Structures are given as C-alpha cells and as structure tokens.
C-alpha positions in Angstrom: 106.8 54.4 76.9 109.4 52.2 75.1 107.3 51.3 72.0 108.9 51.7 68.6 106.5 52.6 65.8 107.0 54.3 62.5 106.0 57.9 62.0 103.7 57.0 59.1 101.6 54.8 61.3 101.5 57.4 64.0 100.5 60.1 61.5 97.8 57.8 60.1 96.2 57.3 63.6 96.6 61.1 64.3 94.8 62.1 61.1 91.9 59.8 61.9 91.6 61.1 65.4 91.8 64.7 64.2 88.9 64.1 61.9 86.8 62.7 64.7 87.8 65.5 67.1 87.3 68.3 64.6 84.0 67.2 63.1 82.4 65.6 66.1 84.0 67.2 69.2 80.9 66.5 71.3 81.9 62.8 71.4 84.0 63.2 74.5 87.4 61.4 74.2 86.0 59.5 71.1 89.0 60.4 69.0 91.5 59.4 71.7 89.8 56.0 72.2 89.8 55.4 68.4 93.5 56.3 68.1 94.5 54.0 71.0 92.4 51.2 69.6 93.9 51.6 66.1 97.4 51.5 67.4 96.5 48.4 69.5 94.9 46.4 66.6 97.0 47.4 63.7 100.4 47.7 65.3 100.1 45.4 68.3 100.8 48.2 70.8 99.5 47.2 74.3 96.3 49.0 75.2 97.7 50.6 78.3 100.6 52.1 76.4 98.6 53.2 73.4 95.9 54.9 75.5 98.5 56.5 77.8 100.4 57.9 74.8 97.3 59.5 73.4 96.3 61.0 76.7 99.8 62.4 77.3 99.8 63.9 73.8 96.5 65.7 74.4 97.6 66.9 77.8 100.9 68.3 76.4 98.9 70.0 73.6 96.4 71.5 76.0 99.3 72.7 78.2 101.0 74.5 75.3 97.6 75.9 74.3 96.8 77.3 77.8 100.2 79.0 77.9 99.5 80.6 74.5 96.0 81.6 75.7 97.3 83.1 79.0 100.0 85.3 77.4 97.9 86.1 74.3 94.9 87.3 76.4 97.2 89.1 78.8 98.8 91.2 76.0 95.3 91.7 74.5 93.9 93.1 77.7 97.0 95.2 78.3 96.4 96.8 74.9 92.6 97.3 74.8 91.6 97.1 78.5 88.9 94.9 80.0 86.3 93.2 77.7 82.5 93.3 78.2 81.4 91.7 81.5 79.5 88.8 80.0 82.4 87.9 77.6 84.9 88.2 80.4 82.9 85.9 82.6 82.5 83.3 79.9 86.0 83.1 78.6 87.5 83.7 82.1 85.5 80.8 83.4 86.6 78.5 80.6 90.3 79.5 81.1 90.0 79.0 84.9 88.5 75.6 84.7 90.9 74.3 82.1 93.9 75.7 84.0 92.7 74.2 87.3 92.2 70.7 85.6 95.7 70.8 84.0 97.4 72.0 87.2 95.6 69.3 89.2 96.6 66.7 86.7 100.3 67.6 86.9 100.2 67.9 90.7 98.8 64.4 91.1 101.0 63.0 88.4 104.3 64.3 89.9 103.2 63.1 93.4 102.2 59.7 91.9 98.8 59.9 93.5 96.1 57.9 91.7 93.4 60.0 90.0 91.7 56.9 88.7 91.0 55.6 92.2 89.7 59.0 93.2 87.3 59.0 90.3 86.2 55.5 91.1 85.4 56.5 94.7 83.4 59.5 93.5 81.2 57.2 91.3 81.2 54.3 93.8 82.5 51.9 91.2 85.2 49.3 91.5 88.0 49.8 88.9 89.5 47.0 86.9 93.2 46.9 86.2 93.2 48.7 82.9 92.7 52.3 84.1 95.4 51.8 86.8 97.8 50.4 84.1 97.1 53.4 81.9 97.7 55.7 84.8 100.9 53.9 85.6 102.2 54.4 82.1 101.4 58.1 82.3 103.2 58.4 85.6 106.2 56.6 84.1 106.3 59.3 81.3 105.8 62.3 83.5 109.0 62.2 85.4 111.0 65.5 85.6 114.3 63.6 85.5 113.4 61.8 82.2 114.5 63.5 79.0 111.5 62.0 77.2 109.1 64.3 79.1 111.0 67.4 78.2 111.2 66.3 74.6 107.4 66.0 74.7 107.0 69.5 76.0 109.5 70.8 73.5 107.5 69.3 70.6 104.2 70.6 72.0 105.6 74.2 72.2 107.3 73.8 68.9 103.9 73.1 67.4 102.6 76.2 69.1 105.5 78.2 67.7 104.7 77.0 64.2 101.1 78.0 64.6 102.2 81.5 65.9 104.3 82.0 62.8 101.4 80.7 60.6 99.1 83.3 62.3 101.5 86.2 61.6 102.1 85.1 58.0 98.4 84.7 57.3 97.5 88.1 58.6 100.4 89.5 56.6 98.9 87.8 53.5 95.6 89.6 54.2 97.4 92.8 53.8 97.7 93.8 57.5 100.8 94.8 59.3 101.0 92.8 62.5 103.6 92.5 65.2 104.5 89.3 67.0 102.6 90.1 70.2 99.3 90.9 68.6 99.7 87.7 66.5 100.1 85.8 69.8 96.8 87.3 71.0 95.0 86.2 67.8 96.5 82.7 68.2 95.4 82.7 71.9 91.8 83.3 70.9 92.1 80.5 68.2 93.3 78.1 70.9 90.5 79.2 73.3 87.8 78.5 70.7 89.4 75.2 69.7 88.9 74.0 73.3 85.1 74.6 73.1 83.3 71.4 71.7 81.7 73.0 68.7 81.9 71.0 65.3 84.6 72.7 63.1 84.3 75.8 65.4 81.3 76.9 63.3 80.4 80.5 64.0 82.4 80.8 67.2 85.8 81.3 65.5 84.5 83.9 63.1 82.8 85.8 66.0 85.8 85.9 68.3 88.3 86.7 65.6 86.1 89.5 64.3 86.1 90.9 67.8 89.9 90.5 68.2 90.8 92.0 64.9 88.4 94.9 65.4 89.9 95.6 68.9 93.4 95.5 67.5 92.6 98.2 65.0 91.8 96.0 62.0 88.5 95.5 60.3 86.1 92.8 61.6 85.9 91.4 58.0 89.6 90.7 58.1 89.1 88.6 61.3 86.2 86.7 59.6 88.4 86.1 56.5 91.3 84.8 58.8 88.9 82.4 60.5 87.5 81.1 57.2 91.0 80.5 55.8 92.0 78.6 58.9 88.8 76.5 58.7 89.3 75.8 55.1 92.8 74.4 55.8 91.6 72.4 58.7 88.7 71.0 56.7 91.1 69.8 54.0 93.1 68.0 56.8 89.9 66.6 58.2 88.9 65.2 54.8 92.2 63.4 54.5 91.5 62.2 58.1 88.1 60.8 57.0 89.7 58.9 54.2 92.3 57.5 56.6 89.5 56.7 59.1 87.6 54.8 56.4 90.7 52.8 55.5 91.5 52.1 59.1 87.9 51.1 59.8 88.1 48.5 57.0 91.4 47.3 58.3 90.1 46.9 61.8 87.0 45.1 60.6 89.1 42.8 58.5 91.3 42.0 61.6 88.3 41.5 63.8 86.7 39.1 61.2 90.0 37.2 60.8 90.4 36.8 64.6 86.8 35.6 64.9 87.2 33.1 62.0 90.5 31.9 63.5 88.8 31.4 66.9 86.0 29.4 65.3 88.4 27.2 63.3 90.5 26.6 66.4 87.5 25.6 68.5 86.3 23.3 65.7 89.8 21.8 65.5 89.8 21.2 69.2 86.4 19.5 69.1 87.5 17.4 66.2 90.7 16.4 68.0 88.7 15.6 71.1 86.2 13.5 69.1 89.0 11.6 67.3 90.7 11.0 70.6 87.5 9.7 72.2 86.9 7.4 69.2 90.4 6.1 69.3 90.1 5.4 73.1 86.8 3.5 72.5 88.4 1.5 69.7 91.4 0.6 71.9 89.1 -0.5 74.7 87.1 -2.7 72.3 90.2 -4.3 71.0 91.5 -4.9 74.5 88.1 -6.4 75.5 88.1 -8.8 72.6 91.7 -9.8 73.2 90.9 -10.5 76.9 87.8 -12.5 75.9 89.8 -14.6 73.4 92.5 -15.2 75.9 90.0 -16.5 78.5 88.5 -18.8 76.0 91.8 -20.4 75.2 92.6 -20.9 78.9 89.2 -22.5 79.4 90.0 -25.0 76.6 
C-alpha cells in the first residue's frame, strides 16, 4: 500500500488493538477501527490505507487460522472418529460459515467486484467515497502477480508455524510426548476458539482443550493446564496492550485538542484580519471623502 512506517509504531498500534480484541471481542471491528484511527492520527497515514491494511492483516490471519483448523480437525477426526452430534454441528457450522465468508471475500477481490456496493444495496443505503476507497486499496494489495500479497501470506503462515512450534513445546513442557500432527490438532482447536467472540476465551478454551487432550490419550487436566498457560501469556500481552492503549489515547486526545485549538486561533485570526481590513477601508474612504470636500471648497473659492 506504499506507506513507509517504522516497526515500532506498527507494533504499538497492534498491541493496543490486540488488547481491545482480546478483552472485548464483542465490540465488532472495534480494535480494527482503533488501529486504523491511531495510524491516521499519529503517523499521518491516510484513512483508506490504514483501514485497508488492518482489514487485510485480519483476513490473512483468519486465512492461516482456517487452514490450521481444517488440517488440525481433519487429523483429529481421523485419529478418534466423529465427535458427539451437538459438538459436531456447532463447530462444523462455525467452520463452514467462516470458510464461506473467506472464500467469498477472495472470490470477489480477485474478480475486482465491489462488496461494499453489494452491502449498501442490501441495507438500502447510499455509500460515501470512503468504503469504496478502502475497498480499492484492498483490491490493489490482493493481486496474485504482486509479490507483496505473497509476502503477506508468508508472514501469516509463518506466524501460524511459530504457534505450532509453541504448542508442541508447551505440551512437552507439561511432560507429555506429542508428535507434530497431534500438536497441529491442538493448535486447530485453539484457533477455532479464538474466533468465537468470548472475552479472553474464558471457559471455552479450557473445555475444548480438555476434550482434545483427553481424546488424544492425555489427561483432561493437562488440557486445562495448557489453556491456562496460554491465557496467562496472552493476558500479559494484553496488559502491555492496555498500557499502550492508554498512552495512545492520551496522544490522540492531545492531537485532537491541539487541532481544535489551532482551528479556533485561525478562525479568530481571520475575523481579526477581516475586521482590520474593514476598518482600514472605512478610514481610507473617510480620508478620500474629506480630501474631495476640501478640493471642492478650493475650487468654489
């Protein structure tokens, strides 16, 4: 998207967004909007580019997560067989809906067909230029012939690979011998739970990991311990994110106050200039009037 910005500033915006998304996931796209707004206000990134970059980042993350879920759940079912009907319907439905939305998004993006206009027609609302500009930036990034798109996919799957290794290492730390494929299944369930909007995955992560560990031949308590360790690490990251969020909030308030003050001063200066100009014009007219009157008197004499 042709915007140069330091890694430190990007990391700062990401941490703040992660804190919002992790602790308040029910606020739909709240973290994404804040990240884009922070980049716009603190680093002068155009709104269309900042919002598009955040959306693309989330889409790539979801894409990698869905691939992990698909293969992880596939190997899990291959090993233990079909799950209970209710659980299968719930998780199968979630996977199907998310997969459909991602595939639809890529299909429309590669064909350059506007999704914003389609959404506008559904809700019978007239769109302004901003959603279309954001969509244009997304289309510009998602071009198979562009290296930047493939770099984005590489980084997204590299992150998934690091999480895969983290899962294997953590289970090993718990004293359990685990192969790469079962570790992928455990990671798949983690990614699946992370996509459900529950604050800090409270209860859901422990329950699903207890089920996964027990099905893989480990104790349910090991699954609970695994989920608690993951939550502890993510809570620490979220706490750092809250501190960054507080700092960014103060910075955004300061910038907003400065802009408002600057606007008031400029308006006052314009009024003062206009008033001075009017006074000068009136004084000039008065001088000219007196000069004309004096000239006429002399001519009369």
